[in-house]
Every structure is written in C-alpha cells, then in structure tokens.
Phi, psi and omega in degrees: 000136181283150183298151182272149184269142181271121173301336185271342183304137182251046175245158183080195177303317189298310180304313182300315187294316179297320181296314184298317182290319179298314179300313178304308180298322186290328178282330174298310180302311178305322184292322187283319179295330176278357180275145174292151173303136172297140181310323184289326180289311178300320181294318172310302181304323178294314186299316181300322186290321179297311183300321178293330187258002185260000000 
C-alpha cells in the first residue's frame, strides 16, 4: 500500500502555490493600508464623529 499523503503538507507545487497567494495578498494589503484616506471619506468620518458627540 502506498504511503498516505498529508493534505496539510506544504511541499511540492501545492505549497509553492499557496505561498505565492499569501505573498500576493500580503502585498495587496500592504499597498492598500499605506494609501492615504480620500478627502471625502475623511470628511465623512469627521461629520459622523461630530454627530455622535453632539
């Protein structure tokens, strides 16, 4: 009987593909987080803050 393959193992092509996805998502997230807030969104946050405290 052949040895059973561990589906959680990160070796071979599957592991490399998952690593590629993780790197891509990390780069996307980092890019979005580093962008400044649009002025319209910041204005909305300020208005909501004033209405919530008033």
